[in-house]
N, C-alpha and C positions, 0 to 999 in steps of 0.2 A: 857193841851194838852198832848196827849200820842204820843211820837215820838220814832221810831226805826231808829237807824243809823247803816248801814251795811258798813263795811270797807272790801276792797278786795286787796289793794295794800300793798307792804312791808313797814316797818316803815321808811326806808331811801332809797334814790335813786329817789323817787318822793315825792311830798308833799301832795298827795291825802289823805293818812291816817292822816298825821299831821293836814291838814285842817278839816278833819272830826272830829278829837278830839277837835280842836279849837271850832268848832260849838257845839259839845256836851257840852264842858265846859261853853260856853256862854248860851246855852239853860238851863243848870242846874241852872243858876242864876235867871231864870224867875220864878216868883211865879206861882204855879199850874202846873208846868211842870213835867211830868213823862217821864223818858228816859230809853231806853234799848239799849245796844250796842252789835252787833254781828260781830265777826271777822271770815272771811273766806278766802280761798286761801292763798296768801302770807301775808295777814294781821295777820295771827296767830302768825307771828314773832313779832308783836307789843307787845304781851303779854309775851314774853320771858324775864325772870328776868335777872338781872345783866348787863343791857346795860350801856356802858360807852361811853359818847360823849364828844367832845372837849368843853372847857369852852365857854359859850356864844351860844352854839348850842342847839337846842331843843332836849329833851329826851322823846320819846314816852312812855317809861315805867313810868316815873314820871307823865306824863299827865294822863295815865290810872289809876295810883294810886289815883290821885286827884278825878277822877270820882267814883272810888270804895268807897272812904271815904265819898262821898256824898250819898252813898246807891244805886248807879246805877248798875243794873245787867249787867254783861259782860260775854258773852258766846263766846267760841272759837270752831269752827267746828272741831269735833273729827276726821272726815275723812281727813280733810285738815291737821290737826296736824300729824296724822299717816303718811301721804304721805311725810311730811317734817321732820320727826324724832323728832317732838316736843312732849315731854311727859307731863303728868299731873304734875310731879315734877318741870317742867320748868315754870309753870304758877305761877304768883304771887298771893298772897292772894286776894280773891274776884273775881278772874277770874276762870270760871269753864269750863270743857269740855262739849260741847253742841252737838246738832244734828240738822238735817234738820227738824225733828219733832218739836223741840223747836222753830226754826226759823219760821216755819209755824204758830205756836201758837202766837208768838210775832208779826208776820205780821198781823194776824187777830185782835190782841189786839190794834194795833197802828192806830191812826187817820192819821198819816203821816209817810211815809217811805222815808228815804234819803240814797242814796248810794254814796260811794266814791270808 
């Protein structure tokens, strides 16, 4: 199954992005599952490196790293990054600056699109 997950909310303050990443990690365990993740709006902050959270609290950066190590493509909206002062250097390995054109291509590729 080809699934595109789109995150819109910030990494902390709401649990929408956290829950989207939880779903992505669960889907990544399914045999035959192909996933792509697109970060837009305040969700581009999810990809910012160097996040420090209290012990026992979820860490979105670590969750993203887990997806990247499984080979999941992760794109961050370049326009959204620019609007928030997030630079390419802020992105961890495996997360790339993306565009609406790539989001459109990924949407056409996907059998299912899930947004958070």
